[in-house]
C-alpha positions in Angstrom: 52.0 66.7 18.4 51.9 68.5 21.7 54.9 70.6 22.5 57.0 69.6 25.5 59.6 72.3 25.4 58.7 76.0 25.7 54.9 76.0 24.7 54.0 73.0 26.9 50.5 71.8 26.1 50.0 73.6 22.8 50.0 72.0 19.3 53.3 72.2 17.5 54.0 71.1 14.0 57.8 70.7 14.8 57.3 68.4 17.8 58.2 64.7 17.1 58.6 61.7 19.2 62.4 62.5 19.6 61.7 66.1 20.6 61.4 69.4 18.9 63.2 69.4 15.5 63.2 73.1 14.8 66.5 75.0 14.8 67.9 73.6 18.2 64.5 72.8 19.6 63.7 76.4 20.8 60.9 78.7 19.7 61.7 82.4 19.7 59.7 85.2 21.2 57.8 87.7 19.2 59.2 90.9 18.0 57.8 94.3 18.5 56.0 94.3 15.2 53.9 91.4 16.5 52.4 93.4 19.3 48.6 93.3 19.0 48.5 90.3 16.8 45.7 87.7 17.5 48.3 84.9 17.1 50.5 86.1 20.0 50.0 84.1 23.1 51.4 84.6 26.5 53.1 81.6 28.2 54.9 81.6 31.6 58.2 82.1 29.6 57.0 85.1 27.6 55.1 85.9 24.4 55.2 83.6 21.6 53.6 83.2 18.1 51.1 80.3 17.9 51.7 80.0 14.1 55.4 80.5 13.6 58.4 79.4 15.7 60.6 82.3 14.7 58.5 85.5 14.1 61.5 87.7 13.2 61.9 85.8 9.8 58.3 86.6 8.9 59.0 90.3 9.3 62.3 90.2 7.5 60.9 91.3 4.1 58.0 93.6 5.0 54.9 92.6 6.8 54.1 89.2 8.1 51.6 87.3 6.1 50.1 85.7 9.3 49.7 89.0 11.1 46.0 89.6 12.2 46.5 93.2 13.2 47.7 94.5 9.9 45.3 95.0 6.9 46.8 94.2 3.6 46.3 97.0 1.1 45.8 96.0 -2.5 47.1 98.6 -5.0 44.7 99.0 -7.9 46.4 100.1 -11.1 44.5 102.6 -13.0 43.6 101.5 -16.5 45.3 103.5 -19.2 42.7 104.9 -21.6 43.5 105.6 -25.2 42.5 109.3 -25.8 41.5 108.7 -29.4 39.1 105.9 -28.4 37.8 107.9 -25.5 37.1 110.9 -27.7 35.1 108.7 -30.2 33.1 107.2 -27.3 32.2 110.7 -26.1 30.8 111.6 -29.5 27.9 109.0 -29.3 
């Protein structure tokens, strides 16, 4: 439904016919880590996330999974090589 509280006119998953049902009916402003994200939108009341009503909870355990300005780095584990098998392969 369309938000009628803070983000007026934008689509909101928490808006119902009775009003906003998210944590007291109030969206929270973005945190400093959200600066530069593509999902941050400026509204007359301030900067808000278009995907999450409370951005600080997304950053509580590391990087936000919705952040567009952070590239996720995947750690590749180096395969353990058996030295005996490697020496036999080298003899061929």
